[in-house]
C-alpha positions in Angstrom: -11.1 2.3 9.6 -10.5 2.5 13.3 -7.4 1.4 15.1 -5.7 -1.3 13.1 -3.9 -4.3 14.6 -0.7 -5.8 13.3 -2.6 -8.9 12.3 -5.1 -6.9 10.4 -2.3 -5.0 8.6 -0.6 -8.2 7.7 -3.9 -9.7 6.3 -4.5 -6.6 4.2 -0.9 -6.7 2.9 -1.2 -10.4 2.0 -4.4 -9.6 0.1 -2.6 -6.7 -1.7 0.3 -9.0 -2.6 -2.0 -11.7 -3.9 -3.9 -9.1 -5.9 -0.8 -7.6 -7.5 0.6 -11.0 -8.3 -2.5 -11.7 -10.4 -2.9 -8.3 -12.1 0.8 -7.4 -12.5 3.0 -10.4 -12.0 6.4 -8.5 -12.1 5.3 -5.7 -9.8 7.8 -6.7 -7.1 10.8 -5.9 -9.4 9.6 -2.2 -9.5 9.6 -1.7 -5.7 12.5 0.3 -4.2 12.3 -0.3 -0.4 14.6 2.7 0.3 12.0 5.0 -1.4 8.9 3.2 -0.4 6.5 5.5 1.5 2.8 4.7 1.6 2.0 8.3 2.4 3.4 9.5 -0.9 1.4 8.8 -4.1 4.5 8.5 -6.2 6.5 6.2 -3.9 3.8 4.0 -2.4 3.2 0.4 -3.6 0.8 1.5 -6.3 2.9 4.6 -7.2 6.1 2.6 -7.7 4.2 -0.1 -9.7 2.0 2.2 -11.9 3.6 5.7 -11.9 1.4 7.2 -9.2 -1.4 6.3 -6.9 -4.3 7.8 -8.9 -3.1 6.4 -12.2 -2.6 3.0 -10.6 -6.2 3.0 -9.2 -7.5 3.9 -12.6 -5.5 1.1 -14.3 -6.5 -1.4 -11.7 -10.1 -0.2 -11.8 -10.3 0.0 -8.0 -11.2 2.8 -5.6 -9.8 3.9 -2.3 -12.1 1.6 -0.4 -10.7 -1.5 -2.2 -7.2 -0.1 -2.0 -7.5 0.2 1.7 -8.7 -3.4 2.0 -5.6 -4.4 0.0 -3.2 -2.5 2.2 -2.4 0.2 -0.3 -3.7 3.1 1.8 -5.3 4.2 5.1 -8.4 6.2 5.7 -10.4 8.2 8.3 -13.8 6.9 9.4 -15.2 9.2 6.7 -13.2 7.6 4.0 -10.6 10.3 3.5 -7.2 8.9 2.4 -5.2 12.2 2.6 -1.9 11.2 4.2 -1.3 14.8 5.3 -4.1 14.6 7.8 -2.6 14.4 11.4 -4.9 11.5 12.3 -3.5 9.4 9.3 0.2 10.1 9.6 0.8 7.4 12.2 -1.3 4.9 10.3 0.7 5.5 7.1 3.9 5.2 9.0 2.8 1.9 10.4 1.6 0.7 7.0 4.9 1.6 5.3 6.8 -0.2 8.0 4.6 -3.3 7.7 5.0 -3.4 3.9 8.8 -3.0 4.2 9.0 -5.8 6.7 6.9 -8.1 4.5 8.7 -7.2 1.2 12.3 -7.3 2.4 12.6 -11.1 2.4 10.6 -11.3 -0.9 12.9 -8.9 -2.6 16.0 -10.8 -1.6 14.7 -13.8 -3.6 14.4 -11.9 -6.9 
């Protein structure tokens, strides 16, 4: 993806939340906002819900392309989701911040 706007990020996150609500209704109870980091496969949304990013994708039967559309990862224009790439670090930081902002009020309700 190219430069992402806040609205696009929010739309992707909303889609990810809706998806998880269907496939794993209690996923939100497994999220630790203090540890949440979308650049880490163990502490990202999928990692916290399914053990790690790769295992989660396998269980959900989705790939990185779908995961990105659901706000679970970022990628380069070539489809690389490696969070250690310098070009992706700011994207993952923004994605993590957007998820935290969205989830904070939701977590207060559970």
